[in-house]
C-alpha positions in Angstrom: 0.0 0.0 0.0 1.3 3.4 -1.0 1.6 6.1 1.6 -0.2 9.4 0.9 3.2 11.1 0.4 4.0 8.7 -2.5 1.1 10.4 -4.4 2.5 13.8 -4.0 4.2 15.5 -6.9 8.0 15.6 -6.7 10.1 18.6 -7.4 12.7 18.3 -10.1 15.2 20.5 -12.0 17.0 19.8 -15.3 20.4 21.3 -15.7 23.7 21.3 -17.6 26.5 20.7 -15.2 29.8 22.6 -15.6 33.1 21.1 -16.5 35.3 20.3 -13.4 37.5 23.4 -13.7 34.6 25.8 -14.1 32.7 24.1 -11.3 35.7 24.3 -8.9 36.1 28.0 -9.4 32.4 28.7 -9.0 32.4 26.7 -5.7 35.4 28.8 -4.4 33.5 32.0 -5.2 30.4 30.6 -3.4 32.3 29.6 -0.3 33.8 33.1 -0.1 30.6 35.1 -0.9 27.8 32.8 0.1 29.1 30.2 2.6 25.6 29.1 3.5 24.8 28.1 -0.1 23.2 24.8 -0.6 26.0 22.6 -2.0 23.7 19.7 -2.9 23.2 21.0 -6.5 26.6 21.6 -8.2 27.2 24.7 -10.3 25.0 24.5 -13.3 23.0 26.2 -16.0 19.3 25.6 -15.5 17.6 24.3 -18.6 14.2 23.8 -17.0 13.6 25.6 -13.6 12.2 23.6 -10.7 8.9 21.9 -11.5 6.6 19.2 -10.1 5.6 15.9 -11.6 3.9 13.0 -10.0 6.1 10.6 -12.1 8.6 11.0 -14.9 11.3 8.4 -14.4 11.3 7.0 -17.9 11.3 10.5 -19.4 14.2 11.5 -17.2 16.2 8.6 -18.4 15.5 9.7 -22.0 16.6 13.2 -21.2 19.9 12.1 -19.7 20.6 10.0 -22.8 20.2 12.9 -25.2 23.3 13.2 -27.4 23.9 16.7 -28.4 26.5 17.6 -31.0 29.4 19.2 -29.2 28.6 22.9 -29.0 30.1 25.3 -26.6 28.6 27.8 -24.2 29.9 31.3 -23.7 29.7 33.1 -20.4 29.1 36.8 -20.3 30.1 39.4 -17.7 28.7 39.5 -14.2 25.1 40.8 -13.8 22.5 40.8 -11.1 18.8 40.4 -10.9 16.4 41.0 -8.1 14.2 38.4 -6.4 12.3 40.5 -4.0 14.5 40.8 -0.9 17.3 38.8 -2.5 19.5 39.5 -5.4 21.4 37.0 -7.6 24.9 37.6 -9.0 25.2 35.5 -12.2 27.0 35.1 -15.5 24.6 35.1 -18.5 25.1 32.1 -20.8 24.8 31.9 -24.6 25.0 29.0 -27.0 22.5 27.4 -29.3 22.8 24.1 -27.4 20.9 25.7 -24.4 17.7 26.2 -26.4 18.2 22.9 -28.2 18.3 21.2 -24.9 15.2 23.0 -23.6 13.4 22.1 -26.8 14.4 18.4 -26.5 13.0 18.3 -23.0 9.8 19.8 -24.2 9.5 16.9 -26.7 9.6 14.5 -23.8 7.5 16.6 -21.4 5.4 19.1 -23.4 3.6 20.3 -20.3 6.9 21.8 -19.0 6.8 24.4 -21.8 4.6 26.6 -19.6 7.1 26.5 -16.7 9.7 28.4 -18.8 8.7 32.0 -19.4 10.0 33.8 -22.4 12.2 35.9 -20.3 13.9 33.1 -18.4 17.5 33.7 -19.5 20.1 31.0 -19.3 22.6 31.8 -16.6 25.2 30.5 -14.1 24.5 31.6 -10.6 27.6 32.8 -8.7 26.1 33.9 -5.3 22.9 35.3 -3.8 22.5 38.3 -1.6 25.7 40.0 -2.5 25.3 43.8 -2.5 27.4 47.0 -2.8 31.1 46.6 -1.9 30.7 42.8 -1.7 29.4 42.7 -5.2 32.4 44.8 -6.4 34.7 42.4 -4.5 33.0 39.4 -6.1 33.5 40.9 -9.6 37.1 41.6 -8.9 37.7 38.1 -7.6 36.1 36.7 -10.7 38.4 38.8 -12.9 41.5 37.5 -11.1 40.5 33.8 -11.5 41.1 32.1 -14.8 37.5 31.2 -15.5 37.0 29.6 -18.9 34.5 31.8 -20.7 33.9 29.2 -23.4 33.4 25.5 -22.6 31.4 22.3 -23.4 28.7 21.4 -20.9 28.8 18.0 -19.2 25.4 16.9 -20.5 21.9 17.2 -19.2 21.2 16.0 -15.7 18.1 15.7 -13.7 18.0 16.4 -9.9 15.2 15.7 -7.4 14.6 17.8 -4.3 14.5 15.7 -1.1 13.3 16.8 2.3 16.4 15.6 4.0 19.5 16.2 1.9 18.6 18.8 -0.7 19.0 18.0 -4.3 20.0 14.5 -5.5 20.9 13.5 -9.0 18.6 10.9 -10.6 20.7 8.2 -12.1 
């Protein structure tokens, strides 16, 4: 017999993970400027923002098996956007592979199209709640690091939000 919680929709996110060298630098920046950041979801570019589905395991396997032609992603200069009382410092991301990945996910899960607004820009989050002098310091720190501004993503990955340990990759 299934428990009531087993019928509840689960929260998922679909992302491109960063290459190891990019990920390592982003984690260093987060430790310095947002030490309380949730480390359960590695540095990534969100393809489909968090969404709920009651079941999607077979579709998730198909998504992780997508084989994209190797196409790079370019990172822009640091920007911020406001989320109410919070701000997000991020690097905008460009590359045709990003929209191709999103479109491929929509083929598997057409209902997710409504979860991605037209203005949801692809980006790599650096840190949250960094203001004023701290934001200037973050920008300066980023300039000093040898962050690759062009790279190949590690492939699409699906993560599930858990109540106990944050985000966990579905394998």
